N, C-alpha and C positions, 0 to 999 in steps of 0.2 A: 074159702080157699085155705088149703092146708099148708102149713109151713114145715111140718115135720114129715119125714119119710116113714113109710111103714117098714117093718123088719125085712120083708122080702125086697123092697126097693133099695133099702140101705145095703143089703148084701149084694145086690146086682150092681149098685154104684161102686162098692169096694172092688168087685171083680173087674169092672171096667177100668178103674184106676190102676189096678195091678197090671192088666193087659197093656194099658198105655205106657206104664213105666217100663215094661219088658220091651215094647216096641221102640221106645226112645233109647233104651240102653243098647239094643241091637243096632239101631241106626248109628249111634255114637261109636260103637265098636267098628262098624263098617267104615265110617269116616276115618277113624284112626288107621285102619289097615290101608286105605287108599293113600293117606298122607305118608305112611311109611314107604309104600311102594313108589310114590312120587319122589320122596327124598332119596331112595336108593337109585332110582333111575337118573336123577340129577347128578348124584355122586359118580355113577358109572360114566355118564356122558362127559363130565368134567375130566375124569381120568383118561378117557379116550382122546379128548382134545389135547390134553397135556402130553400124552404119548406121541400124538401126531406132531405137535409143536417141537418136541425133542428130536424126532426124526427129521423134520424140516430143518431145524437149526443145524443139525449135524451135516446134512447134505449141503446146506447153504454155506457153511464155513468151509467145507472142502472145495466148493466151487469158487468162493472168493479167494481162498489161498492159491488155487490153481491160476486164477486170473492175475493175482498179484505177482506170483512167481513168473508168469509169462511176461508181464510188464517189466519186472526187474531184469529179466534176461534180455529183453529188448534194450533196456537202458544200459545194461552192462556191455552189450555188444556195441551199442552206439558210442559209449565212452572208450571202449577198446579200439574201435575204428578211428576215433578222433586222435587217440594217442599214437596209433601205429602210422597213420599217414594222413597228410592233408589232402591228398588226391582223392581219397574215398569220399571226403566231404564235398569236394567240388562236384561230384556226381549228384549229390542231394541238393535240391534247390534251397536257396537261402530262406525262402518262405516256409518250406517244410521244416527246416532246422529251427526256425524261430517258433513255429507252432509246437514243436517237440519240447523246446525249452519252456514255453508257456505252460504246457501240460505238466511238465515236471514241477514247476512252481505251484500249480494248482494242487497236485497230489501232496506236495510237502505241506501246503497250508491245511489240507484236509487231515493229514496225519497229525499235525500239531494241534489242530482243533480237537480231534478225538482224544489225544493224549491229555490235553487241558481239561476236557470234560471228565475223563476218568479220574484224574488227579483231584479235581474239585469234589467229585462224589466220594472219593476215598477220604479226603480231609474232613468232610462234613459228617462222615460216618454212615452215609446212606448205603454204601456198599462196602463189603469187606473185600478181601483179595478175590479178584475175578480173573478168569482165564481169558485168553485172547479170543476164544470161541464165543464166550458169553458177550464180550464187548462188541464183537462184530455182529452177532445176531441181533443185538438190541439197537445198534446204530444204523444198520444198513436198510432193512426192509420195513416199510410202514406197516402198522398193525392191520389195516384194512386189506392191503395186498396179501399179507400173510394169511388172513382168514379166507380170502377168496381162493387162494391156491390150496389151502387145506381142504376147503369145501370141494373143489374140483378133484383133489386126490382121493378124498373119502368117497365121492361118487364113483370114481373109477375103480377103486379097490373093493368097496363094500357092495356096490350095486344099488339098485333102486328099491328093493323090497325089504331087506332085513334091518336097515338102520335109518331112522328118520332124520335125514340130513338137515332139513329145514329147522328142526328143533334145536340143533346144535348152535346155530348162528341166529 
């Protein structure tokens, strides 16, 4: 049994090793390209989701403000009616009036609780100055509901073929 290779076998062995190193380097280069493509896709996907969340928050704040203004207007009208004449309240049943008072108390408690949470977060330094829109957007809609609505909106706007919706969520 021979332990040493002949000159021709040695040269063939070196060529094989060189070819293997070339193949390994090409493979590693391809893996790096795929990783870069995946990173860019994830970055793009996150940017799209962030943009959709900003659109969602903007629309949601407008909706909430509109509803709050409607409620304030109703309450203003109710208080004006109370001041103007007691006869108008006789038309409203006492049960409905007590329910309206109870609802007003609930809303004031919610407002106080939201204000307390914001002040606590400001004092601890978790948040800096926040606008009313940011506070409303974070406190009103749960995250899962927001993602579901975003997913439905993306499916409606983008369609089925050009954007893999399932990969976003």
